[in-house]
C-alpha positions as a Markdown table, in Angstrom:
| # | Residue | x | y | z |
|---|---|---|---|---|
| 1 | Met | 198.3 | 116.1 | 180.1 |
| 2 | Glu | 198.8 | 119.5 | 181.5 |
| 3 | Ile | 201.3 | 120.0 | 184.3 |
| 4 | Pro | 201.1 | 123.5 | 185.6 |
| 5 | Glu | 203.6 | 123.4 | 188.4 |
| 6 | Phe | 206.9 | 122.6 | 186.8 |
| 7 | Thr | 209.9 | 124.3 | 188.4 |
| 8 | Cys | 213.6 | 124.2 | 187.9 |
| 9 | Leu | 216.4 | 126.7 | 188.6 |
| 10 | Cys | 218.1 | 129.1 | 186.3 |
| 11 | Pro | 221.7 | 127.7 | 185.9 |
| 12 | Arg | 223.1 | 131.3 | 185.9 |
| 13 | Thr | 221.3 | 132.9 | 188.8 |
| 14 | Gly | 219.9 | 130.0 | 190.8 |
| 15 | Gln | 216.5 | 131.7 | 190.7 |
| 16 | Pro | 213.4 | 129.5 | 190.1 |
| 17 | Asp | 211.9 | 129.1 | 186.7 |
| 18 | Phe | 208.2 | 128.2 | 186.4 |
| 19 | Ala | 206.5 | 126.5 | 183.5 |
| 20 | Thr | 203.4 | 124.7 | 182.4 |
| 21 | Leu | 204.1 | 121.5 | 180.6 |
| 22 | His | 201.8 | 120.0 | 178.0 |
| 23 | Leu | 202.4 | 116.4 | 177.2 |
| 24 | Asp | 200.6 | 114.7 | 174.3 |
| 25 | Tyr | 201.4 | 111.1 | 173.4 |
| 26 | Val | 200.1 | 108.1 | 171.6 |
| 27 | Pro | 201.2 | 105.0 | 173.6 |
| 28 | Asp | 202.4 | 101.8 | 172.0 |
| 29 | Arg | 202.5 | 99.0 | 174.6 |
| 30 | Leu | 203.2 | 101.1 | 177.7 |
| 31 | Cys | 201.5 | 104.1 | 179.4 |
| 32 | Ile | 202.8 | 106.8 | 181.6 |
| 33 | Glu | 201.5 | 106.5 | 185.2 |
| 34 | Leu | 200.5 | 109.9 | 186.5 |
| 35 | Lys | 202.0 | 109.6 | 190.0 |
| 36 | Ser | 205.3 | 108.5 | 188.4 |
| 37 | Leu | 205.2 | 111.5 | 186.0 |
| 38 | Lys | 204.5 | 113.8 | 188.9 |
| 39 | Leu | 207.5 | 112.5 | 190.9 |
| 40 | Tyr | 209.7 | 112.7 | 187.8 |
| 41 | Val | 208.6 | 116.4 | 187.2 |
| 42 | Trp | 209.3 | 117.2 | 190.8 |
| 43 | Ser | 212.9 | 115.9 | 190.5 |
| 44 | Phe | 213.9 | 119.0 | 188.6 |
| 45 | Arg | 213.0 | 121.5 | 191.4 |
| 46 | Asn | 216.5 | 121.9 | 192.7 |
| 47 | Glu | 218.3 | 121.4 | 189.4 |
| 48 | Gly | 219.8 | 124.1 | 187.3 |
| 49 | Ala | 218.8 | 123.8 | 183.6 |
| 50 | Phe | 218.3 | 126.0 | 180.5 |
| 51 | His | 214.8 | 125.9 | 179.1 |
| 52 | Glu | 215.7 | 124.1 | 175.9 |
| 53 | Ser | 218.0 | 121.6 | 177.6 |
| 54 | Val | 215.5 | 120.5 | 180.3 |
| 55 | Thr | 212.7 | 120.2 | 177.8 |
| 56 | Asn | 214.7 | 118.0 | 175.4 |
| 57 | Arg | 216.0 | 115.9 | 178.4 |
| 58 | Met | 212.5 | 115.3 | 179.6 |
| 59 | Leu | 211.3 | 114.2 | 176.2 |
| 60 | Glu | 214.3 | 111.8 | 175.8 |
| 61 | Asp | 213.6 | 110.3 | 179.3 |
| 62 | Leu | 209.9 | 109.9 | 178.7 |
| 63 | Val | 210.4 | 108.3 | 175.3 |
| 64 | Arg | 213.0 | 105.9 | 176.7 |
| 65 | Ala | 210.6 | 104.9 | 179.5 |
| 66 | Ala | 207.4 | 104.6 | 177.5 |
| 67 | Arg | 208.5 | 104.0 | 173.9 |
| 68 | Pro | 205.4 | 105.7 | 172.5 |
| 69 | Arg | 204.3 | 105.9 | 168.9 |
| 70 | Phe | 204.2 | 109.7 | 169.2 |
| 71 | Met | 205.1 | 112.2 | 171.9 |
| 72 | Arg | 205.1 | 116.0 | 172.0 |
| 73 | Leu | 206.2 | 118.0 | 175.0 |
| 74 | Ser | 205.6 | 121.7 | 175.2 |
| 75 | Ala | 207.1 | 123.7 | 178.1 |
| 76 | Arg | 205.6 | 127.2 | 178.4 |
| 77 | Phe | 208.0 | 129.1 | 180.8 |
| 78 | Asn | 206.9 | 132.2 | 182.7 |
| 79 | Val | 208.5 | 135.5 | 181.9 |
| 80 | Arg | 212.3 | 135.9 | 182.6 |
| 81 | Gly | 214.0 | 139.1 | 181.6 |
| 82 | Gly | 210.9 | 140.3 | 179.9 |
| 83 | Ile | 210.6 | 137.2 | 177.6 |
| 84 | Tyr | 208.2 | 134.3 | 177.7 |
| 85 | Thr | 209.7 | 131.1 | 176.3 |
| 86 | Thr | 207.9 | 128.1 | 174.8 |
| 87 | Val | 209.9 | 125.1 | 173.9 |
| 88 | Thr | 208.3 | 122.3 | 172.0 |
| 89 | Val | 210.0 | 118.9 | 171.2 |
| 90 | Glu | 208.5 | 115.9 | 169.4 |
| 91 | His | 209.2 | 112.2 | 168.9 |
| 92 | Ile | 207.7 | 110.1 | 166.2 |
| 93 | Lys | 208.3 | 106.3 | 166.1 |
| 94 | Pro | 209.8 | 105.3 | 162.7 |
| 95 | Arg | 207.1 | 104.0 | 160.2 |
| 96 | Trp | 204.2 | 105.2 | 162.5 |
| 97 | Lys | 201.5 | 107.1 | 160.7 |
| 98 | Pro | 198.7 | 108.9 | 162.6 |
| 99 | Gln | 195.1 | 108.0 | 161.9 |
| 100 | Pro | 193.0 | 110.7 | 160.2 |
| 101 | Ala | 191.5 | 113.2 | 162.7 |
| 102 | Val | 187.8 | 112.7 | 163.7 |
| 103 | Asp | 185.7 | 115.9 | 163.8 |
| 104 | Leu | 183.5 | 115.3 | 166.8 |
| 105 | Asp | 181.2 | 118.1 | 165.8 |
| 106 | Leu | 180.0 | 116.0 | 162.8 |
| 107 | Ile | 178.8 | 113.1 | 165.0 |
| 108 | Pro | 175.1 | 113.4 | 165.8 |
| 109 | Pro | 174.2 | 113.6 | 169.5 |
| 110 | Val | 172.8 | 110.5 | 171.2 |
| 111 | Pro | 169.0 | 110.9 | 171.9 |
| 112 | Asp | 168.1 | 111.1 | 175.5 |
| 113 | Arg | 167.2 | 107.8 | 177.1 |
| 114 | Pro | 163.8 | 107.5 | 178.9 |
| 115 | Ala | 164.0 | 107.7 | 182.7 |
| 116 | Arg | 163.5 | 104.5 | 184.6 |
């Protein structure tokens, strides 16, 4: 999932920080509902938070809510003080092993079906 409109406030200056969030996960029994995720992300708009802290907190909250097999959250913050910041945090469920990757380029295309 790509969430391009994340905002929170700088805890020192109160100025807004903007980031694009990238959330990758492998669910177990529960999935994350998009509207709930959107409302959760919006809840940070008026909250002061350091980049690393808010990214870790979000991952912890999402893992607690969904209990996924795997989850990675990357927050790519816009420039502040001449520096772009990207924070990436990851959760892997104990004893979970990912399946081997599938190279989709190796799968032959499906022939066109005749028109009806």
